[in-house]
Backbone as CSV, one residue per row, in Angstrom:
resi,resn,N_x,N_y,N_z,CA_x,CA_y,CA_z,C_x,C_y,C_z
1,MET,4.781,18.918,-18.269,3.447,19.144,-17.756,3.137,18.189,-16.599
2,GLU,3.584,16.929,-16.730,3.340,15.953,-15.667,4.005,16.369,-14.360
3,LYS,5.207,16.929,-14.456,5.901,17.383,-13.253,5.158,18.540,-12.599
4,LEU,4.565,19.388,-13.401,3.798,20.513,-12.881,2.552,20.007,-12.143
5,ILE,1.875,19.017,-12.706,0.693,18.440,-12.056,1.091,17.766,-10.752
6,LEU,2.193,17.018,-10.755,2.673,16.359,-9.549,2.998,17.392,-8.469
7,LEU,3.652,18.472,-8.854,3.973,19.542,-7.909,2.696,20.167,-7.345
8,PHE,1.697,20.360,-8.195,0.422,20.912,-7.758,-0.241,20.000,-6.726
9,TYR,-0.279,18.687,-6.993,-0.841,17.734,-6.030,-0.072,17.762,-4.713
10,LEU,1.243,17.842,-4.797,2.062,17.878,-3.598,1.763,19.129,-2.775
11,LEU,1.656,20.274,-3.427,1.337,21.518,-2.723,-0.051,21.455,-2.085
12,LEU,-1.027,20.892,-2.803,-2.366,20.751,-2.224,-2.355,19.843,-1.009
13,SER,-1.578,18.769,-1.086,-1.537,17.847,0.048,-0.873,18.492,1.259
14,LEU,0.105,19.334,1.035,0.778,20.009,2.137,-0.125,21.037,2.808
15,THR,-1.019,21.625,2.044,-1.920,22.625,2.612,-3.185,21.996,3.177
16,GLY,-3.346,20.702,2.986,-4.511,20.014,3.529,-5.735,20.083,2.646
17,CYS,-5.590,20.519,1.408,-6.739,20.643,0.509,-7.102,19.324,-0.166
18,GLU,-6.228,18.386,-0.175,-6.457,17.100,-0.829,-6.806,16.064,0.233
19,PRO,-7.932,15.372,0.083,-8.279,14.350,1.079,-7.248,13.224,1.055
20,SER,-6.981,12.669,2.220,-6.011,11.586,2.281,-6.553,10.470,3.158
21,ARG,-5.939,9.313,3.026,-6.306,8.162,3.844,-5.054,7.339,4.094
22,SER,-5.120,6.516,5.126,-4.000,5.653,5.484,-4.457,4.206,5.480
23,VAL,-3.546,3.336,5.083,-3.773,1.898,5.153,-2.631,1.325,5.983
24,VAL,-2.977,0.696,7.101,-1.968,0.144,7.998,-2.102,-1.372,8.023
25,THR,-0.982,-2.055,7.877,-0.930,-3.508,8.038,-0.057,-3.764,9.253
26,HIS,-0.637,-4.380,10.276,0.113,-4.643,11.502,-0.281,-6.025,12.004
27,GLU,0.640,-6.946,11.937,0.405,-8.313,12.399,1.406,-8.635,13.500
28,ILE,0.892,-9.048,14.660,1.729,-9.390,15.814,1.467,-10.846,16.177
29,VAL,2.539,-11.614,16.360,2.427,-13.009,16.792,3.321,-13.195,18.012
30,ASN,2.729,-13.640,19.120,3.461,-13.842,20.377,4.229,-12.595,20.811
31,GLY,3.611,-11.428,20.629,4.215,-10.179,21.054,5.292,-9.632,20.139
32,VAL,5.514,-10.266,18.996,6.549,-9.839,18.055,5.882,-9.332,16.775
33,ASP,6.343,-8.155,16.297,5.832,-7.631,15.032,6.272,-8.537,13.893
34,VAL,5.312,-9.131,13.209,5.620,-9.916,12.012,5.737,-8.961,10.834
35,ILE,4.779,-8.035,10.738,4.815,-7.013,9.687,4.090,-5.771,10.210
36,TYR,4.657,-4.611,9.941,4.030,-3.350,10.307,4.382,-2.363,9.206
37,SER,3.386,-2.018,8.399,3.611,-1.095,7.293,2.488,-0.073,7.256
38,LYS,2.753,1.047,6.607,1.755,2.102,6.477,1.843,2.684,5.081
39,ILE,0.662,2.928,4.508,0.577,3.589,3.206,-0.266,4.832,3.389
40,GLN,0.282,5.992,3.060,-0.436,7.255,3.112,-0.813,7.615,1.682
41,ILE,-2.113,7.764,1.423,-2.606,8.018,0.069,-3.233,9.399,0.021
42,THR,-2.724,10.238,-0.879,-3.246,11.578,-1.083,-3.374,11.792,-2.585
43,GLY,-4.609,11.798,-3.080,-4.820,11.948,-4.520,-4.150,10.811,-5.265
44,GLU,-3.294,11.152,-6.202,-2.580,10.156,-6.998,-1.240,9.769,-6.386
45,LEU,-0.913,10.300,-5.212,0.353,10.003,-4.547,0.131,8.967,-3.447
46,ALA,0.994,7.978,-3.388,0.928,6.968,-2.324,2.339,6.763,-1.782
47,THR,2.502,6.986,-0.478,3.793,6.781,0.170,3.733,5.477,0.952
48,PHE,4.556,4.520,0.549,4.635,3.211,1.186,5.775,3.245,2.190
49,ARG,5.511,2.800,3.441,6.535,2.779,4.489,6.618,1.388,5.092
50,CYS,7.825,0.898,5.219,8.081,-0.372,5.898,8.580,-0.005,7.291
51,LEU,7.701,-0.078,8.286,8.063,0.331,9.635,8.821,-0.767,10.380
52,ARG,8.269,-1.983,10.383,8.945,-3.121,11.007,8.550,-4.393,10.281
53,SER,9.487,-5.333,10.254,9.217,-6.629,9.647,10.108,-7.667,10.311
54,GLN,9.530,-8.821,10.588,10.284,-9.901,11.215,11.479,-10.306,10.358
55,SER,11.314,-10.233,9.040,12.393,-10.611,8.125,13.346,-9.456,7.828
56,GLY,12.972,-8.229,8.243,13.779,-7.061,7.907,13.384,-6.453,6.571
57,LEU,12.459,-7.120,5.854,11.991,-6.654,4.554,10.470,-6.638,4.524
58,CYS,9.910,-5.673,3.813,8.473,-5.649,3.544,8.291,-5.908,2.047
59,HIS,7.434,-6.847,1.741,7.115,-7.185,0.358,5.712,-6.655,0.069
60,PHE,5.624,-5.715,-0.865,4.348,-5.093,-1.206,3.860,-5.602,-2.549
61,THR,2.573,-5.840,-2.635,1.901,-6.161,-3.890,0.769,-5.161,-4.035
62,VAL,0.717,-4.468,-5.156,-0.324,-3.485,-5.415,-1.236,-4.059,-6.498
63,LEU,-2.519,-4.144,-6.162,-3.506,-4.789,-7.034,-4.617,-3.816,-7.415
64,PRO,-5.333,-4.114,-8.498,-6.520,-3.301,-8.804,-7.510,-3.381,-7.647
65,GLY,-8.276,-2.333,-7.412,-9.218,-2.284,-6.308,-10.248,-3.392,-6.317
66,SER,-10.584,-3.916,-7.484,-11.583,-4.983,-7.569,-11.123,-6.248,-6.850
67,CYS,-9.826,-6.409,-6.622,-9.329,-7.586,-5.899,-9.794,-7.586,-4.456
68,GLY,-9.896,-6.419,-3.853,-10.294,-6.335,-2.456,-11.781,-6.497,-2.241
69,THR,-12.569,-6.306,-3.295,-14.013,-6.392,-3.120,-14.600,-7.635,-3.770
70,ARG,-14.256,-7.870,-5.021,-14.869,-8.985,-5.735,-13.887,-10.099,-6.079
71,ARG,-12.609,-9.896,-5.787,-11.554,-10.861,-6.090,-11.525,-11.250,-7.564
72,VAL,-11.710,-10.255,-8.433,-11.599,-10.473,-9.869,-10.520,-9.556,-10.412
73,ASN,-10.002,-9.877,-11.567,-8.958,-9.086,-12.223,-7.747,-8.877,-11.322
74,CYS,-7.350,-9.911,-10.585,-6.236,-9.788,-9.642,-4.886,-10.076,-10.269
75,GLU,-4.849,-10.688,-11.385,-3.579,-11.008,-12.021,-3.481,-10.300,-13.356
76,PRO,-2.381,-9.725,-13.726,-1.193,-9.537,-12.907,-1.370,-8.336,-11.987
77,PRO,-0.557,-8.265,-10.934,-0.619,-7.093,-10.057,-0.149,-5.843,-10.799
78,ILE,-0.519,-4.686,-10.283,-0.061,-3.423,-10.864,1.445,-3.312,-10.691
79,THR,1.933,-3.610,-9.490,3.368,-3.618,-9.220,3.652,-4.476,-7.991
80,VAL,4.860,-4.996,-7.937,5.347,-5.770,-6.797,6.736,-5.243,-6.482
81,PHE,6.999,-4.943,-5.202,8.323,-4.444,-4.835,8.635,-4.812,-3.394
82,THR,9.918,-4.737,-3.057,10.413,-5.062,-1.720,11.237,-3.887,-1.221
83,MET,11.080,-3.577,0.068,11.928,-2.533,0.651,12.379,-2.955,2.040
84,ARG,13.490,-2.387,2.460,14.020,-2.690,3.790,13.253,-1.962,4.872
85,GLN,13.274,-2.543,6.046,12.661,-1.936,7.220,13.216,-0.528,7.396
86,GLY,12.333,0.453,7.593,12.746,1.851,7.757,12.708,2.657,6.478
87,ASP,12.578,2.001,5.329,12.545,2.713,4.053,11.131,3.131,3.684
88,SER,11.046,4.094,2.757,9.758,4.510,2.217,9.901,4.729,0.718
89,LEU,8.775,4.676,0.031,8.753,4.820,-1.428,7.501,5.584,-1.818
90,LEU,7.633,6.572,-2.685,6.514,7.355,-3.186,6.175,6.871,-4.584
91,LEU,4.919,6.464,-4.793,4.449,6.048,-6.110,3.375,7.014,-6.579
92,THR,3.339,7.265,-7.875,2.323,8.121,-8.469,1.543,7.331,-9.505
93,ARG,0.441,7.893,-9.923,-0.388,7.329,-10.985,-1.003,5.972,-10.656
94,LEU,-1.275,5.707,-9.400,-1.986,4.487,-9.051,-3.476,4.753,-9.195
95,PRO,-4.252,3.735,-9.541,-5.701,3.947,-9.608,-6.239,4.362,-8.246
96,GLU,-7.275,5.162,-8.238,-7.833,5.681,-6.986,-8.266,4.563,-6.049
97,ASP,-8.733,3.456,-6.606,-9.260,2.367,-5.775,-8.278,1.193,-5.640
98,PHE,-6.972,1.445,-5.777,-6.025,0.332,-5.708,-6.084,-0.340,-4.340
99,ALA,-5.696,-1.600,-4.318,-5.620,-2.369,-3.078,-4.165,-2.799,-2.912
100,SER,-3.741,-3.037,-1.678,-2.353,-3.423,-1.460,-2.254,-4.493,-0.393
101,CYS,-1.134,-5.176,-0.427,-0.861,-6.257,0.498,0.598,-6.103,0.925
102,ALA,0.861,-6.201,2.220,2.234,-6.127,2.737,2.501,-7.391,3.540
103,THR,3.609,-8.051,3.239,3.960,-9.298,3.906,5.451,-9.307,4.239
104,PRO,5.880,-10.112,5.232,7.302,-10.179,5.577,8.107,-11.074,4.632
105,ALA,7.414,-11.839,3.789,8.052,-12.712,2.802,7.295,-12.550,1.493
106,PRO,7.912,-12.884,0.358,7.176,-12.757,-0.909,5.852,-13.515,-0.834
107,ALA,4.775,-12.861,-1.278,3.436,-13.459,-1.209,3.253,-14.479,-2.325
108,ALA,2.645,-15.589,-1.985,2.309,-16.605,-2.977,1.209,-16.069,-3.878
109,SER,1.115,-16.595,-5.069,0.095,-16.165,-6.014,-1.295,-16.298,-5.392
110,GLY,-2.049,-15.225,-5.404,-3.401,-15.231,-4.866,-3.489,-14.969,-3.367
111,ALA,-2.372,-15.022,-2.644,-2.398,-14.827,-1.195,-2.861,-13.415,-0.833
112,CYS,-2.438,-12.429,-1.602,-2.846,-11.051,-1.307,-4.331,-10.862,-1.561
113,ALA,-4.864,-11.435,-2.605,-6.298,-11.308,-2.876,-7.097,-11.904,-1.733
114,GLN,-6.629,-13.004,-1.179,-7.312,-13.620,-0.038,-7.216,-12.721,1.194
115,GLN,-6.023,-12.147,1.432,-5.834,-11.246,2.575,-6.751,-10.034,2.441
116,LEU,-6.850,-9.483,1.244,-7.668,-8.304,1.028,-9.150,-8.606,1.156
117,ALA,-9.553,-9.783,0.747,-10.974,-10.142,0.832,-11.422,-10.225,2.289
118,GLY,-10.532,-10.604,3.177,-10.871,-10.716,4.590,-10.619,-9.459,5.390
119,ALA,-9.967,-8.470,4.789,-9.617,-7.241,5.514,-10.735,-6.218,5.410
120,ALA,-10.766,-5.346,6.388,-11.724,-4.229,6.366,-11.207,-3.168,5.425
121,ARG,-12.098,-2.329,4.938,-11.704,-1.215,4.062,-10.872,-0.221,4.857
122,PRO,-9.935,0.493,4.200,-9.088,1.462,4.890,-9.913,2.578,5.520
123,THR,-9.360,3.140,6.604,-10.028,4.239,7.293,-9.365,5.558,6.943
124,PRO,-10.131,6.656,6.924,-9.541,7.970,6.626,-8.652,8.463,7.724
């Protein structure tokens, strides 16, 4: 049944019936991309992409949405993963209001919550 629901969401997203939003992290220092990642969110599907990273790796931390607004309930993260530049990963079953952090090196404890508190909300 879960596979059928996932297929249904995928078909809706392909036809444009499911609202989607993007979250882009792009940090440039002295004209060099330190980190450039994009997350495309459609319903319960989130595609994480590591476009460029100074280290060659993107380190993602996915947190409950309350971390980005009130900085509470931030530990433990929902998931933490690393991918190589050019790779992408599809995750399902994330909370609708999840927050994320992308860095070129593993993030120190609490660093993502601080980054999210200072960041603007994602745009559609």
